[in-house]
C-alpha positions as CSV (number, residue, x, y, z in Angstrom):
1,M,-2.2,-25.7,11.2
2,R,-6.0,-25.5,10.5
3,K,-6.0,-28.8,12.2
4,F,-4.6,-27.9,15.7
5,V,-5.7,-24.1,15.5
6,P,-8.9,-23.9,13.6
7,D,-10.0,-20.6,14.3
8,A,-6.5,-18.9,12.8
9,Q,-6.9,-17.0,9.8
10,F,-4.2,-17.4,7.2
11,F,-3.0,-14.7,4.5
12,G,-1.4,-15.0,1.5
13,F,0.7,-14.1,-0.6
14,G,2.2,-10.8,-0.1
15,L,3.4,-10.4,-3.9
16,D,4.1,-7.0,-5.4
17,T,1.6,-5.6,-7.5
18,G,4.0,-3.9,-9.7
19,F,5.6,-7.1,-10.7
20,L,2.2,-8.8,-11.2
21,S,1.3,-6.0,-13.6
22,L,4.3,-6.1,-15.4
23,D,5.3,-9.8,-15.5
24,G,1.6,-11.0,-15.9
25,S,-0.5,-13.3,-13.7
26,G,1.4,-16.4,-13.9
27,L,3.0,-16.3,-10.6
28,L,-0.4,-15.3,-8.8
29,E,-2.4,-18.0,-10.5
30,E,0.4,-20.7,-10.0
31,L,0.1,-20.1,-6.2
32,L,-3.6,-20.2,-6.5
33,D,-3.5,-23.7,-8.1
34,Y,-1.4,-25.0,-5.8
35,C,-3.5,-23.9,-3.1
36,R,-6.7,-25.4,-4.6
37,G,-4.8,-28.7,-5.3
38,E,-3.7,-28.8,-1.6
39,D,-6.9,-27.6,0.1
40,C,-5.0,-24.8,1.8
41,M,-6.5,-21.5,0.1
42,P,-5.8,-18.5,2.2
43,D,-8.8,-16.7,4.3
44,A,-7.6,-13.5,3.0
45,F,-5.1,-12.0,0.3
46,G,-2.5,-9.5,0.9
47,F,-0.6,-7.6,-1.5
48,Q,2.2,-4.7,-1.5
49,C,2.0,-1.7,-4.0
50,F,5.0,0.8,-3.5
51,S,3.6,3.0,-6.6
52,C,6.6,2.0,-8.7
53,D,7.3,1.8,-12.4
54,Y,9.2,-1.6,-12.6
55,S,9.2,-1.6,-16.5
56,K,12.3,1.0,-16.8
57,V,14.9,-1.9,-15.6
58,S,14.9,-5.7,-15.4
59,R,13.4,-7.4,-12.3
60,I,16.6,-8.9,-11.3
61,Q,18.2,-5.6,-11.0
62,T,15.4,-3.8,-9.2
63,E,15.3,-6.6,-6.6
64,G,18.9,-6.0,-6.4
65,N,18.6,-2.3,-6.2
66,I,16.1,-2.7,-3.2
67,S,18.1,-5.1,-1.2
68,V,21.0,-2.7,-1.5
69,N,18.6,0.4,-0.6
70,E,17.6,-1.4,2.9
71,S,21.5,-1.1,3.3
72,G,21.6,2.5,3.0
73,M,21.5,3.2,-1.0
74,A,21.9,6.8,-1.7
75,D,19.7,6.6,-5.2
76,E,16.3,5.6,-6.1
77,P,16.3,1.9,-6.2
78,A,13.0,1.9,-8.6
79,C,11.2,4.7,-10.7
80,V,8.0,6.1,-9.0
81,S,5.0,5.5,-11.4
82,R,3.5,8.7,-13.2
83,D,-0.1,6.9,-12.9
84,P,-1.6,8.6,-10.0
85,D,-4.2,5.7,-10.0
86,I,-1.8,3.0,-9.8
87,L,-2.8,1.4,-6.5
88,K,-6.7,1.4,-8.2
89,R,-5.6,0.0,-11.5
90,E,-3.1,-2.9,-9.8
91,M,-5.5,-3.9,-7.4
92,A,-8.3,-4.3,-9.9
93,L,-6.0,-6.7,-11.6
94,C,-5.3,-8.5,-8.7
95,K,-9.0,-8.9,-8.0
96,E,-10.0,-9.6,-11.6
97,I,-7.6,-12.7,-11.3
98,L,-8.9,-13.8,-8.0
99,G,-12.4,-13.4,-9.6
100,R,-11.5,-16.2,-12.0
101,Y,-10.9,-18.5,-9.3
102,G,-14.2,-17.8,-7.6
103,L,-12.3,-15.9,-4.9
104,Q,-14.1,-12.6,-5.4
105,D,-15.8,-12.4,-1.8
106,V,-12.6,-13.2,0.0
107,P,-11.1,-10.2,1.6
108,V,-8.3,-8.4,-0.1
109,Y,-5.7,-6.2,2.0
110,V,-2.7,-4.0,1.0
111,T,-0.3,-5.3,3.8
112,E,2.2,-2.5,2.5
113,W,1.8,0.3,0.9
114,N,3.4,3.7,0.3
115,S,4.2,6.2,-2.7
116,T,8.0,5.3,-2.7
117,I,10.2,2.3,-1.9
118,W,13.0,4.9,-1.4
119,Q,13.8,6.2,2.0
120,N,15.4,9.3,1.1
121,D,12.5,10.7,-1.3
122,L,11.9,14.3,0.0
123,G,8.2,14.2,-0.8
124,N,7.4,12.0,2.2
125,D,8.2,14.8,4.3
126,T,5.8,17.4,2.3
127,C,2.4,17.9,2.3
128,F,2.2,15.7,-1.0
129,K,2.1,12.7,1.4
130,A,-1.1,13.7,3.1
131,A,-2.5,14.3,-0.4
132,F,-1.5,10.8,-1.5
133,I,-2.8,9.2,1.3
134,M,-6.4,10.9,1.4
135,K,-6.5,10.2,-2.5
136,N,-5.9,6.5,-2.3
137,V,-7.5,5.8,0.9
138,L,-10.9,7.2,-0.1
139,E,-10.9,6.0,-3.6
140,N,-10.0,2.3,-2.8
141,C,-11.3,2.0,0.7
142,H,-14.7,0.4,-1.1
143,G,-12.9,-2.2,-3.0
144,I,-10.2,-3.2,-0.4
145,S,-10.8,-4.6,3.2
146,G,-8.0,-2.6,4.3
147,I,-4.6,-0.8,3.6
148,A,-1.4,-0.8,5.8
149,Y,1.0,2.2,5.5
150,T,4.5,1.5,5.5
151,H,6.2,2.7,8.0
152,L,5.1,4.4,11.2
153,T,8.4,5.9,12.0
154,D,11.7,6.9,10.1
155,H,13.3,4.4,12.9
156,S,12.2,1.7,10.4
157,E,15.0,2.5,8.1
158,R,17.8,-0.1,8.4
159,G,20.6,2.4,7.1
160,V,20.7,5.9,7.8
161,I,22.4,8.0,4.8
162,H,21.6,11.4,5.7
163,S,21.9,12.9,9.6
164,S,19.2,15.7,8.9
165,L,16.0,15.5,10.7
166,F,13.8,15.9,7.2
167,H,15.7,13.6,4.7
168,G,12.8,11.9,3.0
169,G,12.0,8.8,5.4
170,Y,8.9,6.9,4.5
171,G,7.7,6.9,8.2
172,M,4.9,9.2,9.4
173,F,7.1,10.5,12.3
174,T,10.8,11.6,12.2
175,Y,13.3,10.1,14.4
176,N,12.7,12.2,17.2
177,G,8.8,11.9,17.0
178,I,7.8,15.0,15.0
179,A,4.7,14.2,13.0
180,K,4.7,14.7,9.2
181,S,1.8,15.3,6.9
182,G,1.1,11.9,6.3
183,Y,0.1,11.4,9.8
184,Y,-2.5,14.4,9.8
185,A,-4.1,12.7,7.0
186,C,-4.8,9.3,8.9
187,Q,-6.1,11.6,11.7
188,F,-8.3,13.2,9.4
189,L,-9.9,9.9,8.1
190,T,-10.1,8.5,11.4
191,I,-12.0,11.6,12.4
192,L,-14.3,10.7,9.0
193,G,-14.6,7.3,10.4
194,Q,-15.9,8.2,14.0
195,E,-18.2,10.6,12.9
196,K,-20.1,8.1,10.7
197,G,-21.0,10.5,8.0
198,V,-22.5,9.8,4.5
199,I,-20.9,11.0,1.4
200,A,-22.7,14.0,0.1
201,A,-20.8,14.5,-3.2
202,K,-17.4,13.5,-4.5
203,G,-15.5,14.3,-7.6
204,D,-11.9,14.1,-9.0
205,G,-9.9,15.1,-6.0
206,C,-12.7,16.1,-3.9
207,L,-14.9,14.5,-1.4
208,I,-17.7,16.0,0.9
209,T,-19.1,13.8,3.9
210,R,-22.2,14.9,6.1
211,S,-23.0,14.0,9.4
212,K,-25.3,15.3,12.2
213,D,-22.5,17.9,13.3
214,Y,-20.5,18.4,10.5
215,K,-19.8,18.6,6.8
216,R,-15.9,17.6,5.8
217,I,-14.4,18.4,2.7
């Protein structure tokens, strides 16, 4: 591929940070060793983080639950972590492993990210989701090249269990296009980026930016 498309950028490997944190770094190291040996190291690395605590069930059971969930599972496939800083902690582990291979300067992305892996979590339809997005993006934006929220709309669900409009779908929009709180969080983040302001102060759960015309809290 590099021979025929020399300007193409290749991502690897889409691993779930929760499983890496639980199982250890063996799988990631094995993939990195292979890429180094075959001279096919990715140009950037992507990981998934769904803020799950996989320690309470076996990996095989969790993967089975997730598979069933995609077809319309009525129960939570994996417990939500109680750690509010799980994204920061798990991405720090991934970057530490990459650093041991001399890859600390290679861009790192979170290609799939959400506060849950369940499409019927009522927290998805509340103000909690806005706070979740703001906290994690602002606290991790300097250490990660990009974060992709999963998903844009509730239409991405593979199986619909509830017919109600607000049923806990993990999209930023309902089936008929009503914007949820997560959308407005992203809109606010966009405004911060467009204003090109500077950080005037920050603390636990608080950030103040200042630009020529505005101050934002």
